[in-house]
Steps between C-alpha positions, in 0.01 A plus 500: 500500500781738573656421165175571318454835675849605401432417137180699499674798653777490235249474215177663611348487143624182326286568186706814403872435427699822491753556209857543617650849454782369280253367245324837469839668456593248228172564313554877512855461378387288206228751410755784510735296279217431254397866486860601449540249216179624331617862537836410340324323210282809442808722509682276247191498270487877516873528435465264197231718348702816575809358328291375207349845468826692534707247300862572423446873501317554830218752514581804277302816559379701200666817376459799731329734248172518309561325167185637335581598135869419554732368235814301584791510257872439451741796470852464383702763678790700345747274686348194339306374801145388455249605771131442558279814516137582540302800367135597482331505158471882521881534535504573876629292785826381349676277755787250499385153605845347540800651675785667312750271673343194331707475180338177379329470162122550516237430235140409423303649790140399549244547780322247712121507445434690823741777400699462823819334374718511196671202337812543297809326373849558646842343537517641850608173666710358213637721224496202256140391564185709514215414737156638580468747789199633689513857622270623778536750784847657514748459223637154576370241249448135594607220271224249416672279237817302531720260304781524249291594194406866417136611553324762292175682428293462819124521459247501781254215455122563509459314830702776672715233676750389237743664261588352161851540359729366227791274572684214326283563191181425696218692668483431872305630796590553867306623799570863588655367822757296302338159551412226253651563156295332226564471126197597283635508149607272343286260700596137561418283203275212608422342165628477145149517354365840407142580603261788450718676251823452696812405311713191551810560713721399204366808315498726806707812419801535728660808650493728802194700604556878484155636603217388728140626536204373709132528421326720758370201697835317482353194330705533181859596458642617168860557405745571220766244424830573326557229235869449551522120506658331198219249460244777428609507136327166450158642593336626181245724675774727631607618153826665611339689791712571807224543757172331580188580708383217729209459739427247777142480627418308818492127423705517180792258479715717275493868412308580185709629210352831379676751271864478389687801370739768617452754781209292631317614810177406677240700692173397664177689462425575869229292673471261205664187369588678174865522411652741244821402323707760309758374263720619207656321205295183506578317178201367305433378149318732264215287351513705181870476423601206726792714616596562859398831636514641850221660698462655839195586707285417797301185557236432765466159669187432705565243776148511646430152359697179549769413248730706285328804349544611139657840438277791418696760304452858626775654288702368207792697363667384182868541403663835548219659700408540870625234746374516860714452812446528878122473486297605807123501564306764692328382820155519342617287209403763240832658399829360376835676516814372332826608338488520125802409284553482125718223360750635248676173420830345611380516862472877473197656676366858504315601820164667438390571855225379733157412360182516702202338330164354600473124519401422139160346426624396156836412363723806450714422195800708390638402166816598323464804279243649738606791720548393859284700744691747713585413862295646782826599673739531212875447506689823438871592462483608864366176641372147439195403710519141628341247736146631557317404822145584605434633845291261721191717452560546125507882520861541403778348293856471626791467252871550458662747254843404374719796404778518242763449772336168597360627830129479594239715670165384628184667380129476591213615282123487541318226313362766266864612434467827692727634770831320427736518794879434500543341842882474507604811308832376370652399836676168466395213273149392600348169390297196602210687659214327679170641622386453860166312495356764738323794323242760584 
């Protein structure tokens, strides 16, 4: 009886067993470890997305000025240096965008789609190899391409996230943060069988790409290919041409072959899948005489339907008449601007000036023996107008004027050809201008 009483006193409520303190402490410790581990995982996930977003470049703030109506351009200074400048379309606000102590070569500036950064080419890091650089706040550019092959002609892609460029004879893209280089043209060849108007790889013209252009929605890329490979002479369709327009819609296995010729360039009609190809000296057979003659002109290709489109001639120029170069289309798709040249024979060309015409509804034919229409902005002994570019709102046209001494000034004129303004006024040699996408 005494033993039973002692047991009851030591455990007055046998149905409720108390948990030892050490077990509670162990549970709390494990919970804290689990919470700490979960917190670490969340931090690592956040860091991963931060690194993925910032890429090789890190976060680069935009330029520290309002880029509305600004034009970026390259100026060669009297000492031979090339510098990047910006100026408003009314001639005010001239500012250097790179520092005078940067003696690297600079070329081909272009803006990102938000107007906050400038892409350009430089040998800043390696004098023997050019790379693409991104310029934002301050005057210290950030390199976004790498490797031992030179890069050229950056172009902001329609998605606002990538930049296209030329390297190793191909068109490639890279994220603006330097991540994920991808080759676009020429694409990998998956089959030897042509489909939907594509050509067999054995007949695929070979040579480096020298121009790239995206449709407004980014679904089709066009380019110009220099036909430098020896095997091209075996392709009858080339007919002695040294350049070729190509286009690669989404889903195509190879790039469509469009127009061969000389001085070929491509331009998209904005907000459409219609591509314009300007060309000179395309050799064709005259059905009347069966002799080879050469023509130049502008063809339209409509990619709104699947398959390779047929060319729709907008302008055909025969023999020693007008030959278009550096074609550009106004933002509303109604006006064309291009350089006009007259072929004199023996690879001799006479510059005529810049032509501005409405997009033709019918074929505009210019035959030999007929007087060539005068240029809208004619060439004069004082200057040769070159490289027209429409402003993003289509209200103005930007162009270069090459003087007798070989130097260039930048000019802007209203779309109706009123109020021409010399932006650079003979200071330095000013070329390779590019409009900011931001306008009022």
